[in-house]
ZAMARGU-4260 file (C-alpha; in steps of 0.2 Angstrom, whole numbers, plus 5000, padded with zeros to 4 digits):
<rodrens>
0) 4974/5022/4982 | 4990/5030/4988 | 4997/5034/5005 | 5006/5049/5012 | 5004/5065/5022
5) 4995/5080/5016 | 4998/5097/5023 | 4985/5110/5019 | 4988/5128/5021 | 4976/5143/5020
10) 4981/5161/5022 | 4972/5177/5022 | 4982/5192/5016 | 4981/5211/5020 | 4983/5217/5002
15) 4984/5212/4984 | 5003/5211/4985 | 5001/5195/4995 | 5016/5200/5005 | 5009/5200/5022
20) 4997/5187/5029 | 4986/5191/5044 | 4993/5182/5060 | 4983/5171/5071 | 4981/5184/5084
25) 4973/5196/5071 | 4958/5185/5068 | 4944/5187/5066 | 4947/5199/5052 | 4934/5212/5050
30) 4929/5218/5033 | 4914/5228/5026 | 4903/5223/5012 | 4912/5225/4995 | 4929/5225/5002
35) 4942/5214/4993 | 4949/5199/5002 | 4965/5190/4997 | 4966/5171/5000 | 4979/5158/4997
40) 4977/5140/4999 | 4988/5125/4995 | 4992/5107/4998 | 5009/5099/5000 | 5012/5081/4997
45) 5024/5069/4989 | 5011/5066/4975 | 5008/5079/4961 | 4992/5086/4967 | 4982/5102/4963
50) 4969/5111/4974 | 4954/5118/4966 | 4941/5128/4976 | 4923/5125/4970 | 4914/5133/4984
55) 4920/5145/4998 | 4908/5154/5010 | 4910/5164/5026 | 4899/5159/5041 | 4897/5164/5059
60) 4900/5146/5065 | 4912/5133/5061 | 4900/5122/5051 | 4899/5124/5032 | 4880/5124/5034
65) 4879/5138/5047 | 4867/5153/5044 | 4869/5166/5040 | 4882/5164/5026 | 4891/5174/5013
70) 4897/5166/4997 | 4915/5170/4992 | 4917/5157/4978 | 4902/5149/4969 | 4904/5136/4955
75) 4923/5139/4955
</rodrens>
C-alpha cells in the first residue's frame, strides 16, 4: 500500500459549458424533474489515479441510505 495525500473535488455547474460552477452560498440547488445537471469530480494525488463513479444519488439527508432518494448514476 502507498501513502500520500488525496484531494477530492466535486463541482456542480450551471450549464453544459462547464464554465461556471455553483458557489457554496447557492446551495442547495433547486432543479425540477428531467432537468439536466452537470457534475465534475476529480482526485489529486502524487499517484496516477482515476476516479470512476459507479453510483450517485440525491438524498434529502447526508446518508447514502436516506429516503427518499433519486438515482443520478446507476451501474456506471
